[in-house]
MARBA-3410 file (N, C-alpha, C, O; in Angstrom, 1 decimal):
67
3.9,-10.2,14.9,4.6,-9.0,14.5,5.2,-9.2,13.1,5.4,-10.4,12.7 ~ 5.4,-8.2,12.4,6.0,-8.3,11.1,5.7,-7.1,10.2,4.9,-6.2,10.6 ~ 6.3,-7.0,9.0,6.0,-6.0,8.1,5.6,-6.6,6.8,6.2,-7.5,6.2 ~ 4.4,-6.1,6.3,3.9,-6.6,5.0,4.3,-5.6,4.0,4.0,-4.4,4.1 ~ 4.9,-6.0,2.9,5.3,-5.2,1.8,4.3,-5.3,0.7,4.0,-6.5,0.2
3.7,-4.2,0.3,2.7,-4.3,-0.7,3.1,-3.4,-1.9,3.9,-2.5,-1.8 ~ 2.7,-3.8,-3.1,2.9,-2.9,-4.3,1.5,-2.5,-4.7,0.5,-3.3,-4.7 ~ 1.4,-1.2,-5.1,0.1,-0.6,-5.5,0.3,0.4,-6.6,1.4,0.9,-6.8 ~ -0.8,0.6,-7.3,-0.9,1.7,-8.3,-1.7,2.7,-7.6,-2.8,2.5,-7.1 ~ -1.1,3.9,-7.5,-1.9,5.1,-7.0,-2.5,5.8,-8.2,-1.8,6.2,-9.1
-3.9,5.9,-8.1,-4.6,6.4,-9.3,-4.4,7.9,-9.4,-3.8,8.6,-8.5 ~ -4.9,8.5,-10.5,-4.8,9.9,-10.7,-5.6,10.7,-9.6,-5.3,11.8,-9.3 ~ -6.5,10.0,-8.9,-7.3,10.6,-7.9,-6.7,10.3,-6.5,-7.2,10.8,-5.5 ~ -5.6,9.6,-6.4,-4.9,9.3,-5.2,-5.4,8.1,-4.4,-5.2,7.9,-3.2 ~ -6.1,7.2,-5.2,-6.7,6.0,-4.6,-5.8,4.8,-4.8,-5.4,4.6,-6.0
-5.4,4.0,-3.8,-4.6,2.8,-4.0,-5.4,1.8,-4.8,-6.5,1.4,-4.4 ~ -4.8,1.2,-5.8,-5.5,0.2,-6.6,-4.5,-1.0,-6.9,-3.3,-0.8,-6.7 ~ -5.0,-2.1,-7.3,-4.2,-3.3,-7.7,-3.2,-3.6,-6.6,-2.0,-3.9,-6.9 ~ -3.7,-3.6,-5.4,-2.8,-4.0,-4.2,-2.4,-5.5,-4.3,-3.2,-6.3,-4.6 ~ -1.1,-5.7,-4.1,-0.6,-7.1,-4.0,0.6,-7.2,-3.1,1.4,-6.3,-3.0
0.6,-8.3,-2.4,1.7,-8.5,-1.4,3.0,-8.9,-2.2,3.0,-9.7,-3.1 ~ 4.1,-8.3,-1.8,5.4,-8.6,-2.4,6.4,-9.2,-1.4,7.6,-9.4,-1.8 ~ 5.9,-9.4,-0.2,6.8,-10.0,0.8,6.4,-11.4,1.1,5.2,-11.8,1.0 ~ 7.3,-12.3,1.4,6.9,-13.7,1.6,7.4,-14.2,3.0,7.1,-15.3,3.4 ~ 8.0,-13.4,3.8,8.5,-13.8,5.1,7.7,-13.2,6.2,8.3,-12.8,7.2
6.4,-13.1,6.1,5.5,-12.6,7.1,4.4,-13.5,7.3,4.0,-14.2,6.4 ~ 3.8,-13.5,8.5,2.6,-14.3,8.8,1.5,-14.0,7.7,1.1,-12.8,7.7 ~ 1.1,-14.9,7.0,0.1,-14.7,5.9,-1.2,-14.1,6.4,-2.0,-13.5,5.6 ~ -1.5,-14.2,7.7,-2.8,-13.6,8.3,-2.7,-12.1,8.3,-3.7,-11.4,8.4 ~ -1.5,-11.5,8.2,-1.3,-10.1,8.3,-1.6,-9.4,6.9,-1.9,-8.2,6.8
-1.4,-10.2,5.8,-1.6,-9.6,4.5,-2.9,-9.0,4.2,-3.0,-7.8,3.8 ~ -4.0,-9.7,4.5,-5.3,-9.1,4.2,-5.6,-7.9,5.1,-6.3,-7.0,4.7 ~ -5.1,-7.9,6.3,-5.3,-6.8,7.2,-4.5,-5.5,6.7,-5.1,-4.4,6.7 ~ -3.3,-5.7,6.2,-2.6,-4.6,5.6,-3.3,-4.1,4.3,-3.4,-2.9,4.1 ~ -3.8,-5.0,3.5,-4.4,-4.6,2.3,-5.7,-3.8,2.6,-6.0,-2.8,1.9
-6.5,-4.3,3.6,-7.7,-3.6,3.9,-7.4,-2.1,4.4,-8.1,-1.2,4.1 ~ -6.3,-2.0,5.2,-5.9,-0.7,5.8,-5.5,0.2,4.6,-6.0,1.4,4.5 ~ -4.6,-0.3,3.8,-4.1,0.6,2.7,-5.2,1.0,1.7,-5.1,2.1,1.1 ~ -6.1,0.1,1.5,-7.2,0.4,0.6,-8.0,1.6,1.0,-8.7,2.3,0.2 ~ -8.0,2.0,2.3,-8.7,3.1,2.9,-7.9,4.4,2.8,-8.5,5.5,2.9
-6.6,4.3,2.5,-5.7,5.5,2.5,-6.0,6.3,1.2,-6.5,5.8,0.2 ~ -5.7,7.6,1.3,-5.8,8.5,0.2,-4.5,9.3,0.1,-4.0,9.7,1.1 ~ -4.0,9.4,-1.1,-2.7,10.1,-1.4,-3.0,11.3,-2.2,-4.0,11.5,-2.8 ~ -2.1,12.3,-2.1,-2.1,13.4,-3.0,-1.6,12.8,-4.4,-0.5,12.2,-4.4 ~ -2.3,13.1,-5.4,-1.8,12.5,-6.7,-0.5,13.0,-7.1,-0.1,14.2,-6.8
0.3,12.2,-7.8,1.6,12.6,-8.4,1.3,13.4,-9.6,0.5,13.0,-10.5 ~ 2.0,14.5,-9.7,1.8,15.4,-10.9,3.0,15.3,-11.8,4.2,15.2,-11.4 ~ 2.7,15.2,-13.1,3.7,15.3,-14.2,3.3,16.4,-15.1,2.3,16.4,-15.8 ~ 4.2,17.4,-15.2,3.8,18.6,-16.0,2.5,19.2,-15.6,1.7,19.7,-16.4 ~ 2.2,19.2,-14.2,1.0,19.8,-13.7,-0.2,18.9,-13.8,-1.3,19.3,-13.4
-0.1,17.7,-14.4,-1.3,16.8,-14.6,-1.1,15.6,-13.7,0.0,15.0,-13.6 ~ -2.2,15.1,-13.1,-2.1,13.9,-12.3,-1.8,12.7,-13.1,-2.4,12.6,-14.2 ~ -1.0,11.8,-12.6,-0.7,10.5,-13.3,-0.7,9.4,-12.3,-0.6,9.6,-11.1 ~ -1.0,8.2,-12.9,-0.9,7.0,-12.0,0.6,6.7,-11.7,1.5,6.9,-12.5 ~ 0.8,6.2,-10.5,2.2,5.9,-10.0,2.2,4.5,-9.4,1.3,4.2,-8.6
3.2,3.7,-9.6,3.4,2.5,-8.9,4.3,2.7,-7.7,5.3,3.4,-7.8 ~ 3.9,2.2,-6.6,4.7,2.4,-5.4,4.7,1.2,-4.5,3.8,0.3,-4.6 ~ 5.7,1.1,-3.7,5.8,0.0,-2.6,5.4,0.6,-1.3,5.8,1.7,-1.0 ~ 4.6,-0.1,-0.5,4.1,0.4,0.8,4.5,-0.7,1.8,4.2,-1.9,1.6 ~ 5.1,-0.3,2.9,5.4,-1.2,4.0,4.4,-0.9,5.2,4.2,0.3,5.6
3.7,-1.9,5.6,2.8,-1.8,6.8,3.3,-2.7,7.9,3.4,-3.9,7.7 ~ 3.7,-2.0,9.0,4.3,-2.8,10.1,3.3,-3.1,11.2,2.5,-2.2,11.5 ~ 3.4,-4.3,11.7,2.5,-4.7,12.8,3.4,-5.0,14.0,4.4,-5.7,13.9 ~ 3.1,-4.5,15.2,3.8,-4.8,16.4,2.9,-5.1,17.5,1.7,-4.7,17.5 ~ 3.3,-6.0,18.4,2.5,-6.4,19.6,2.7,-5.4,20.7,3.8,-4.9,20.9
1.7,-5.1,21.4,1.8,-4.2,22.6,2.6,-5.0,23.7,2.4,-6.3,23.8 ~ 3.4,-4.3,24.4,4.2,-5.0,25.4,3.7,-4.8,26.8,4.2,-5.3,27.8
END
């Protein structure tokens, strides 16, 4: 269990790019799983004056065990 904190750039097309882990207190085996999942996500692009722009964001991916 744990939460992986990632930093990403969301492209003008809404695609997560330049993913990197920014948390250090999580099982390192969870990091590539979180990165693989987030790489498949798609966002609505951020608009500035009606035009899409790249945005830097932090993303938390939580893992829990079934009980």
